[in-house]
Structures are given as C-alpha cells and as structure tokens.
Backbone as a ProteinNet text record, in pm:
[ID]
protein_1_A
[PRIMARY]
XXXXXXXXXXXXXXXXXXXXXXXXXXXXXXXXXXXXXXXXXXXXXXXXXXXXXXXXXXXXXXXXXXXXXXXXXXXXXXXXXXXXXXXXXXXXXXXXXXXXXXXXXXXXXXXXXXXXXXXXXXXXXXXXXXXXXXXXXXXXXXXXXXXXXXXXXXXXXXXXXXXXXXXXXXXXXXXXX
[TERTIARY]
1471	1328.8	1256.1	1146.1	1066.3	925.5	858.3	723.3	638.8	512.5	419.9	352	368.3	319.8	211.8	120.4	26.9	85.6	156.3	217.8	283.4	348.5	416.2	390.4	358.7	341.7	448.3	530.8	644.6	617.1	497.6	471.8	326.8	283.3	146.1	133.3	20.9	-11	-144	-199.9	-330.1	-323.5	-208.1	-195.2	-121.1	-138.4	-69.6	-14.6	40.7	86.9	215.6	226.7	347.3	357.6	469.2	496.7	540.8	480.3	502.6	529.4	602.7	617	511.6	415	308.2	330	332.8	356.4	226	171.5	46.4	78	53.9	78.2	-30.1	1.6	-92.8	-147.2	-278.3	-343.8	-422.6	-553.4	-638.8	-757.6	-777.6	-889.5	-1015.9	-1008.2	-1123.9	-1231.9	-1192.2	-1286.9	-1398.3	-1362.8	-1462.5	-1543.4	-1676.1	-1757.1	-1727.7	-1702	-1671.1	-1523.8	-1439.2	-1294.7	-1244.1	-1158.2	-1105.4	-984.3	-939.9	-827.9	-863.6	-974.2	-1011.9	-910	-829.1	-725.8	-615.2	-614	-512.1	-557.2	-680.1	-734.8	-671.5	-654	-604	-457.3	-427.4	-288.6	-195.9	-253.3	-172	-145.2	-205.3	-185.2	-58.8	-42.8	69.7	202.3	309.3	443.9	526.7	628.7	719.9	833.1	877.1	989.1	1078.1	1204.4	1297.8	1280.4	1291.2	1278.2	1382.2	1500.5	1607.2	1564.9	1484.6	1434.7	1352.2	1269.4	1184.3	1264.8	1363.8	1450.5	1525.7	1569.3	1636.5	1542.4	1415.8	1318.4	1303.3	1304.8	1297.2	1414.9	1531.8	1654.3	1661.5	1597.4	1609.1	1539.4	1436.5	1361	1380.2	1464.9	1489.9	1371.9	1268.1	1153.7	1045.7	1050.8	945.4	965.2	850.3	851.9	832.4	775.7	749.7	702.9	674.6	617.5	480.6	397.6	266.8	255.9	221	196.5	45.8	2.1	-140.2	-165.1	-278.1	-302.3	-407	-437.9	-423.4	-424.1	-367.6	-358.8	-213.6	-147.2	-7.2	18	-77.8	-56.7	-61	-102	-92.9	51.9	136.4	280.3	355.6	317.3	363.6	515.2	580.6	726	798.9	762.4	825.8	794.5	670.6	633	703.4	722.2	795.8	939.7	1001.5	1138.2	1144.9	1045.8	1040.6	1025.4	935.8	911.8	1037.5	1106.8	1231.4	1335.2	1343.7	1436.4	1397.2	1268.8	1221.2	1258.7	1237	1275.4	1425.6	1503	1647.9	1689.9	1602.6	1628.6	1564.6	1505.8	1443.8	1303.5	1239.7	1104.5	1001.4	880.2	772.2	697	619.9	550.6	403.3	320	176.1	138.7	47.5	1.3	-150.9	-207.7	-352.6	-385.3	-492.5	-533.7	-685	-739.1	-879.9	-904.2	-797.1	-809.5	-820.7	-873.5	-875.8	-744.8	-701.8	-580	-579.3	-690.5	-697.9	-675.4	-726.7	-707.5	-559.5	-495.4	-353	-268.4	-295.5	-217.4	-229	-348	-374	-359	-316.3	-315.4	-213.5	-101.7	6.3	89.2	55.8	130	256.9	375.7	499.3	518.7	474.9	486	397.6	274.9	183.4	239.2	293.1	350.5	468	551.2	667.5	624	525.6	478.4	410.6	331.6	266.1	370.8	475.2	580.9	657.1	659	729.8	637.2	511.6	413.9	396.5	401.8	379.1	230.3	161.4	17	-48.3	-149.8	-226.7	-364.9	-404	-540.9	-609.6	-696.4	-752.1	-899.9	-943.3	-1083.5	-1115.3	-1216.3	-1256	-1319.2	-1308.7	-1382.9	-1529.5	-1615.2	-1760.1	-1824.9	-1884.9	-1943.7	-2047	-2126	-2229	-2168.5	-2039.2	-1969	-1872.6	-1876.5	-1784.9	-1804.4	-1693.5	-1699.8	-1575.2	-1596.2	-1483.9	-1426.9	-1491.9	-1446.6	-1339	-1318.9	-1222.4	-1080.9	-987.6	-847.5	-786.6	-719.4	-638.4	-718.4	-847.2	-926.8	-1051.1	-1109.3	-1222.4	-1358.5	-1367.3	-1497	-1483.9	-1592.9	-1593	-1556.6	-1575.2	-1541.9	-1391.8	-1315.4	-1170.5	-1105.6	-1006.6	-939.6	-796	-746.6	-606.3	-542.7	-463.8	-413.8	-264.9	-229.2	-89.9	-40.9	28.6	64.6	163.1	274.2	364.8	295.1	212.7	140.7	39.6	-27.2	-126.7	-61.8	50.3	119.7	172.7	223.3	277.4	167.6	50.8	-57.7	-152.3	-139.1	-226.1	-369.5	-391.4	-524.8	-508.6	-612.6	-606.4	-592.7	-490.2	-469.4	-477.6	-573.4	-591.7	-486.3	-441.6	-350.3	-433	-382.8	-455.5	-392.9	-471.8	-423.3	-382.2	-442.4	-406.3	-258.2	-203.8	-61.2	22.3	-20.2	50	35.6	-85.8	-108.3	-28.4	-15	61.1	206.7	255.9	394.8	421.5	316.4	332.2	269.9	219.5	156.7	262.1	258.3	349.7	285	353.4	295.1	273.2	164.1	136.5	232.5	273.3	366.7	298
1204.6	1214.1	1262.5	1332.4	1385.8	1327.2	1332	1279.3	1378.7	1388.6	1474.4	1391.1	1436.4	1361.6	1435.5	1358.7	1411.2	1394.3	1282.4	1256.5	1119.8	1092.3	964.9	922.7	795.8	739.1	632.2	647.2	558.5	430	415	296.1	248.8	226.2	182.5	31.8	-8.8	-150.7	-183.7	-87.6	-108.8	-108.8	-80	-68.2	-186.8	-303.3	-424.1	-491.6	-611.2	-687.7	-632.6	-645.6	-602.9	-452.6	-408.1	-265.1	-212	-99.7	-51.8	98.5	138.4	279.1	304.1	389.1	417.2	554.3	556.4	678	716.4	832.3	881.1	978.8	936	1022.1	1128.7	1237	1347.3	1344	1356.7	1360.6	1234.1	1250.6	1136.2	1183.8	1118.3	1153.9	1073.5	974.9	888.2	959	1037.7	1111.1	1021.5	907.5	813.1	876.7	877.1	928.7	850.2	922.5	858.9	827.2	867.5	844	894.1	815.8	859.4	951.2	976.8	1068.7	1175.3	1247.8	1344.6	1457.5	1482.7	1585.6	1548.8	1424.4	1380.1	1397.4	1437.4	1441.4	1548.9	1667.7	1780.2	1758	1742.9	1719.6	1837.7	1955.9	2073.5	2084.7	1994.8	1999.6	1926	1906.9	1830.4	1902.2	1824.3	1878.9	1787.4	1844.1	1763.4	1712.3	1591.1	1532	1456.7	1448.2	1367.8	1222.5	1132.1	990	945.7	1006.1	970.8	993.4	1096.1	1124.1	1005.9	950.4	837.9	709.4	690.7	573.4	578.5	696.6	711.8	675.6	712.9	675.8	524.1	457.4	310.4	250.8	306.1	252.8	276.9	383	422.5	327	257.4	172.4	25.5	-45.9	-186.2	-277.4	-224	-305.6	-313.9	-224.6	-229.7	-352.3	-411.7	-527.5	-486.6	-367.9	-326.4	-183	-143.1	-10	-27.5	71.3	75.7	207.3	197	314.6	334.6	446.9	475.2	612.4	668.2	796.3	876.9	953.8	975.7	845.4	857.5	746	726	620.7	597.4	584.6	533	516.5	649.8	757.6	890.4	938.9	877.4	906.6	773.6	695.1	556.6	542.9	625.3	611.3	634.4	738.7	766.9	657.3	610.9	504.1	373.5	345.7	225.3	232	350.4	367.1	344.4	395.6	373.3	225.4	159	16.9	-65.2	-28.9	-97.5	-80.9	39	64.7	-17	-26.2	-105.3	-252.3	-304	-443.2	-462.7	-364.8	-371.1	-376.3	-327.1	-329.9	-451.5	-540.1	-660.3	-639.3	-529.4	-498.7	-540.5	-572.3	-600.4	-471.7	-473.1	-352.8	-382.5	-304.1	-307.3	-174.7	-181.3	-61.2	-59	53.9	75.3	156.5	117.4	189.9	183.7	286.5	286.4	216.3	182.3	109.8	-39.4	-111.1	-256.7	-311.8	-424.2	-491.6	-509.2	-554.8	-581.6	-455	-343.2	-215	-176	-192	-159.3	-252	-380.2	-480.8	-461.7	-427.4	-419.8	-279.7	-183.2	-42.8	-10.4	-82.1	-47.2	70	125.2	237.2	182.9	224.9	169.8	201.7	318.6	353.4	264.5	241.6	154.1	12.6	-34.7	-169.9	-181.8	-78.1	-81.2	-86.8	-5.3	-6.7	-139.5	-189.7	-318.1	-427.9	-427.9	-529.2	-520.2	-403.8	-385.4	-396.6	-432.5	-444.8	-591.9	-621.7	-758.6	-786.4	-693.8	-706.9	-576.9	-590.5	-476.1	-480.9	-371.1	-356.7	-273.2	-337	-268.3	-236.1	-143.9	-106.4	18.8	91	212.7	180	272.6	258.5	281.8	188.6	201.9	208.8	323.4	346	239.4	194.7	93.5	-43.1	-62	-187.4	-174.4	-60.9	-32.7	-132.3	-173.4	-262	-242.1	-233.8	-223.2	-360.8	-466.6	-602.8	-649.5	-577.2	-617.6	-581.4	-668.3	-636.2	-574	-463.1	-398.5	-343.7	-324.7	-265.1	-202.8	-108.4	-34.1	-82.6	-145.4	-192.2	-330.6	-405.3	-546.6	-570.2	-472.7	-489.8	-489.2	-436.8	-426.2	-563.1	-592.3	-722.1	-706	-806.2	-815.3	-913.7	-862.1	-942.2	-970.3	-1097.2	-1140	-1110.6	-999.5	-952.7	-1045.3	-1088	-1176.7	-1304.6	-1366.1	-1487.7	-1456.4	-1343.1	-1304.5	-1279.4	-1209.6	-1183.4	-1313.7	-1403.6	-1530.8	-1621.7	-1620.6	-1709.9	-1646.7	-1516.5	-1449.5	-1434.2	-1444	-1425.9	-1377.4	-1321	-1269.2	-1384.3	-1373.6	-1466.8	-1382.3	-1414.4	-1336.9	-1372	-1268.9	-1287.6	-1342.2	-1442	-1505.2	-1468	-1410.9	-1373.7	-1496.4	-1610.6	-1733.7	-1766.1	-1730.3	-1752.1	-1674.9	-1554.8	-1472.7	-1533	-1576.7	-1633.9	-1762.3	-1842.6	-1967.1	-1938.7	-1825.7	-1787.4	-1772.4	-1735.6	-1709.5	-1816.7	-1924.7	-2031.1	-2129.8	-2161.4	-2259.2	-2396.5	-2491.5	-2624.9	-2691.1	-2768.4	-2840	-2957	-2986.9	-3098.4	-3220.5
-690.4	-720.3	-595.7	-618.3	-508.5	-514.4	-400.2	-388.5	-310.1	-344.6	-272.4	-163.3	-38.8	77	152.3	208	305.4	445	465	594.6	598.3	711	732.5	876.6	895.2	1028.2	1046	1146.6	1164	1237.7	1294.6	1375.8	1364.1	1242.5	1219.4	1240.5	1299.2	1311.4	1243.6	1169.8	1105.4	952.1	894.2	748.9	688.2	747.7	706.5	830.8	815.1	931.2	991.1	1121.7	1191	1202.1	1251.5	1264.3	1128.5	1084.7	949.4	945.9	844.6	809.2	702	732.4	636.1	575.9	444.3	367.5	299.8	338.7	282.1	169.4	46.1	-68.8	-77	-145.4	-162.6	-304.5	-316.7	-446.4	-473.2	-497.3	-527.7	-610	-722.1	-809.4	-779.7	-691.3	-665.5	-583.1	-484	-398.3	-346.1	-289.7	-239	-126	-136.4	-25.9	102	210.6	337.8	356.5	263	273.3	407.9	473	602.7	588.4	465.3	441.3	336.4	352.4	248.6	231.2	332.1	321	222.4	176.4	80.3	-64.3	-87.5	-223.5	-311.7	-259.9	-339.3	-377	-507.1	-546.5	-515	-492.1	-459.4	-309.6	-229.1	-84.2	-43.5	85.1	137.5	125.5	124.2	111.9	23	-35.6	-116.9	-29.8	-60.3	13.1	-84.2	-50.4	-128.7	-88.2	-185.9	-156.1	-53.8	-59.9	34	179.7	202.1	337.2	388.8	301.6	341.3	356.1	272.1	284.2	416.9	456.6	586.2	700.1	689	792.2	799.3	683.8	682.1	758.5	736.1	796.3	946.5	995.2	1135.7	1232.2	1186.6	1278.2	1242.1	1315.8	1284.4	1318	1381.7	1419.9	1311.4	1211.1	1109.4	1020.1	981.8	892.8	747.3	729.6	593.7	586.4	463.2	440.6	376.8	397.7	334.3	259.3	132.6	49	46.2	99.7	110.7	52.7	82.4	19.8	88.5	-10.1	-152.1	-233.5	-350.2	-445.4	-485.7	-433.4	-468.9	-619.4	-694.4	-838.4	-913.7	-846.1	-906.4	-909	-828.2	-824	-833.8	-931.7	-940.5	-950	-1029.4	-1046.3	-914	-842.6	-713.4	-612.4	-611.1	-517.8	-552.5	-681.2	-722.5	-673.8	-682.3	-632.3	-481	-407.9	-262.9	-231.5	-303.8	-281.8	-312.2	-417.6	-453.8	-342.4	-287.6	-177.1	-53.9	-25.9	88.1	69.9	-49.2	-74.8	-57.2	-98.4	-80.5	65.4	152.9	297.2	364	284	337.7	391.7	353.6	399.7	295.8	342.9	248.9	218	110.1	61.9	39.7	106.6	83.6	17.4	-79.7	-148.1	-149.2	-108.4	-113.1	-236.9	-306.2	-426.1	-444.2	-506.7	-543.6	-676.2	-747	-873.6	-847.7	-944.2	-937.4	-991.8	-937.8	-981.7	-1133.2	-1188.6	-1332	-1414	-1366.9	-1435.2	-1434.9	-1322	-1310.2	-1397	-1387.9	-1461.4	-1612.3	-1659.4	-1803.6	-1861.3	-1782.2	-1824.5	-1933	-1934.5	-2026.2	-1978.1	-1862.1	-1806	-1739.5	-1785	-1728.1	-1580.2	-1536.4	-1394.4	-1309.2	-1354.9	-1281.9	-1276.9	-1390.1	-1395	-1298	-1290.5	-1201.2	-1055.6	-1017.3	-878.7	-846.9	-937.5	-915.7	-895.8	-976.3	-966.8	-834.9	-772.6	-645.2	-524.2	-546.3	-438.5	-402	-273.2	-226.9	-208.4	-143.1	-123.5	-167.3	-251.5	-300.3	-237.8	-174	-125.8	-231.6	-310	-427	-412.7	-495.6	-503.9	-424.6	-469.7	-399.3	-264.7	-170.9	-45.6	-75.8	-34.7	-52.4	84.7	113.2	244.8	281.4	184.1	212.1	244.8	213.8	241.3	359.5	427.5	538.7	652.4	712.1	827.7	913.2	1043.4	1136.2	1170.1	1123.6	1151.2	1054	946.9	845.3	888.5	857.4	882.3	757.9	776.2	673.6	555.7	568.8	461.8	523	449.8	503.9	460.4	342.2	294.7	232.5	238.8	198.4	52.3	-33.8	-175.5	-200.4	-107.3	-126.4	-104.9	-189	-184	-137.3	-68.1	-28.5	-125.8	-218.4	-329.9	-314.4	-325.8	-329.2	-470.8	-487.2	-622	-693	-630.5	-704.2	-753.3	-668.2	-709	-818.9	-809	-910.4	-1045.1	-1045.1	-1171.4	-1231.9	-1147.8	-1196.5	-1252.8	-1189.5	-1231.1	-1333.3	-1356	-1451.5	-1405.4	-1275.3	-1217.6	-1074	-1018.6	-882.6	-783	-699.7	-588.8	-462.4	-377.8	-256	-152	-80	32.6	147	212.3	322.2	455.5	540.8	673.7	753.4	723.1	792.3	771.9	654.8	629.2	730.4	761.9	860.5	999.5	1034.1	1166.5	1185.8	1081.5	1091	1124.9	1078.8	1104.6	1254.5	1331	1473	1560.8	1502.9	1580.7	1626.8	1754.7	1812	1799.8	1736.6	1721.8	1857.9	1867.3	1991.9	2002.9	2127.1	2144.2	2197.8
[MASK]
+++++++++++++++++++++++++++++++++++++++++++++++++++++++++++++++++++++++++++++++++++++++++++++++++++++++++++++++++++++++++++++++++++++++++++++++++++++++++++++++++++++++++++++++++

C-alpha cells in the first residue's frame, strides 16, 4: 500500500510525548484559517511513499516512543494510516493522530477505514484549528477547542475520556523518601 506524504520528521518532541516519528499526510479538506501546515492541503501535492519505507524509519530509531499521524488530514487516507498505526503498535510504539474531525463524527461515521484508524489510535487530537482559540501555552495542540482523547478508554466507555498529561508526568516523577 502507498500513502501520499507531505513530509516526515524523525525526531519530533512537539507532536505528542517523548521522541516521535511524525508523519505528515498530504491532503486536507478542512482548510482551517491560520493552519500551520497549509502546504499539506492540496491532495495532489506531496509525494507518494510505500508504507514499508515508513515502517523501516520506525525501526531505525530505537529512541522513539511513538508515531504521530498529522497532516493534512490522516483520515483522508485512513486505511493506509491504520496500517501504519498497526505496524507501530507491533513495534511497541504508541500512536497519536491529529484530525480536524470530532471524535464523535469519526466514531459514528460507519466508515470502515475511519473505524480502523480510530481503533489503532491511542490518543486523538480532535477538532479543527480555530485561530481565535490559538494558544502557545497548550501542549500538543494549537487551539483550546481541540481535545486530547484517550481513544481506547473512550471506545470502551462509550463516551469521550480525555487523556491526562498528569498521567505522563507521574511516569517520570520520583517518589519522595
């Protein structure tokens, strides 16, 4: 299978926790005003790549904790992104996915590709970028309306469960003696 890419960053620290391989998909219908990746909007732009090429990149860096699917809009190429996410999980990596869609829209769509990508996503950053809600103080998102969703917990509970950054910080906190 092939995927249309805008680019790949092998050592991101801003697209989720830890060191990450960030895959920027090509093509986005949202066209959010103020988007920081407007070059990813045109579905005819970018370059095509084999999924195996990206899996090899995952394997090359033993320091990455996960991959991030960004864009463009990963759900515009949901089947290919689901395959990438499945491969990442097979390598013991976590998967974050950024989307302009809302979790509820994806979950209730009935689209098998969307369902597959959602099922392979650990944390979903959902919602369109809204310039009036922009903040540089936010971690892992560009505007206050966007949510960091714990997808496995949300799917299991049938409601949105937010991912808590405190859970990540607790992982690195040394108990007082």
